[in-house]
N, C-alpha and C positions, 0 to 999 in steps of 0.2 A: 443465930436462931429465934431468939424473942423479937429482935427486931423485923426478920420475915414476918414471922406470925400478927405484928404492928401494923405491917403493910398493908398486907393481906387480911384482916380486919378494914384496916382504913379505908382501903379501896372499895371492900364490899358497902362499908355503912354510906362511903361518897356517892358509889350506884344506886344504892339504895335512897341516897334523900333527892339526886339526881334526876329519879326515877319519881317522885313521888308527885300525886295529879296536884293541881290547885285548888284553890277549894272552891267553891259555888258560894255565889252571891242569891240571896232570892228577898224575896218582899211579902209579907204575908197583912191583911189587910181587911178591915169590916169597919162599911162606910153604914150607919146609917143617916135616912133623911126624912125628912118630916111635911107635909106642907102644911102651911096652915093657912093658905086661902086656897079659894079654888083654882085661879089663873095659875097658865103654868109658869114653874120654874129651873131654874138653869142652876144643878149641882156642882160641882169640880172637886176633886180630892188627885191632890198631887202628894205619892208617895216617895222616896227619894231615899238611897243608900250608898258611899263608898265602897267602893270595889277597886283591885287592883287586875282586875284581868285582862291577857292579852291576847293578840292572833282569834282563830276560831271558835266562838261561842255559838252554845246551841241555848233556844230562849224553849221557855212553855208559860203560857198565860192562858191558869183558869179560873174561872169565873160562876157564882151561882147569885140566885137575887131571893129574896123570902119576900113575898108583896104583902103587906098588912091594912086590907081596906076593910074599915072596920067600922068608916061613918056613913053614915046615909048622904048620896043614896049607893050602896055596894053594887060593884061591877063596875067601879069609872076611874079608879088608877089608874093611869096609864104610864109607862115610862118609854120614852123617846130617844134615839140616840142624836149627838152633838157631831153633825160631820161625817156622820153613816158609821162611829164607832161611838158603843160605848166605856169600852176599856183597851188602852193603850201601853206597851212597855214599848221603854225608850232605853237608849245609852247614850251616856254626856251629851242628852236632849234631839238625840240621834233618831228619829222613829226604826221600831225594830221592826216589830210586827203589831197589828191591831185586831178584834174581832171580827166576825163576819153574821152576827144573829142579823143584821138588818132590821128589820121594822120596829114597831111594839112590840112591849112588853106588859102583856098584860094579866100575867097570873105566875107563878112562881115560875122559875128557871131553874135546876137542880145544877150541881157545883160540877161543872164540865172540864174540860178544856178547850179553847174555844181559838186558841192563836198559839204557832211555836214553826219553829226555824233556826236557818241557821243565819248569824251576823259574825261577819270579821271587825272584832274590837284593832285590827291593828298592830302598833304599837302600845298601847292601851287605854281601856277606859279605867274612866277615873268614877265616875256612880252610874247607877242603873234609876228608871223611876217608874211607874206605874200610875197612869192618867185614868183615871174613872171621872167621866162626867156624861152628866145626861139632863133630861127637860121633863120634870115631876109633874103631871096632872090626877089632879080628884077631890074629893073631897075636904074640907079644914082636918088633921088630925090624922089622916091615913099615913102611912110609913110603907119605906121602901130599906129596905135591909141587907147590904151588899157584902158576899162575902169572896176574896183571891188571892191568887199568887202567883207571883211572877217569879220563874226561877232561870237565871243567869248559868250555866255551866261548858266550864273551858274541855275545850278536845283534849286529851292526853296521846301524846306520838308514843306511837309503839316503841321500846326498846330496840335500836334495830338490830338483827342478826351478827355486823362485826362485832356489836361491843357486845355482847352476849357473850360471844365465840373466845375472845380476848380475854374475859374475866374467867369464862372458864379453863384456857390455859392454863393465867397465870396460876387457880388458885391448886391446879394440879401441880404445875413446877412449884410450888410455895409445898405442894408433898412430899414431889422428889427429892427436893431439895432434903426437906426434913428427917428423910426415911434415908438415905444417903449418910446423912449425920449420926445418923444410929448404930446402924451400919459401921461406920470408922470410930465410934466408939466402942462399940462392942467388937470389933478387931483388932486394937488399942488394949481393951483391959484383958483380951483372952489370949 
């Protein structure tokens, strides 16, 4: 009887472990850039983290910008994109998605989702990267503070009905065997 209980508990634990979702991977970042001259300056920040994602994943990129146009003339601070984007998400250096903000940023941009989608990591992605790049023009001392996040979450396949039914039947068989053994013991004792 103990062997049967151990078997049922072991199978339930194995099924629970197999159905556990893979962990999400994310990158949070803050980047501050300050102009030292009135000439346009190109900035690039690359953030990377290891991962072990496989198969289909969903990704979301969030970006916000706080402009601090503090040096005269006020109103001259401008942030332009590089190659049409400010923020890109990559898996193993392959582009997953990028923002579509477009033209220059001349005022604060509240934090918002700027891109999202689905990407196939296939047999496995070993890293994800967040690339922030821009051209900043303003008076010496003006600042831009970027905050962002890149989330990459694996799709979890739902447990199939045949597996659920098999587990349910296995538990019922274990309960029936336990009940039958109790009945046999009570008949022998009585």
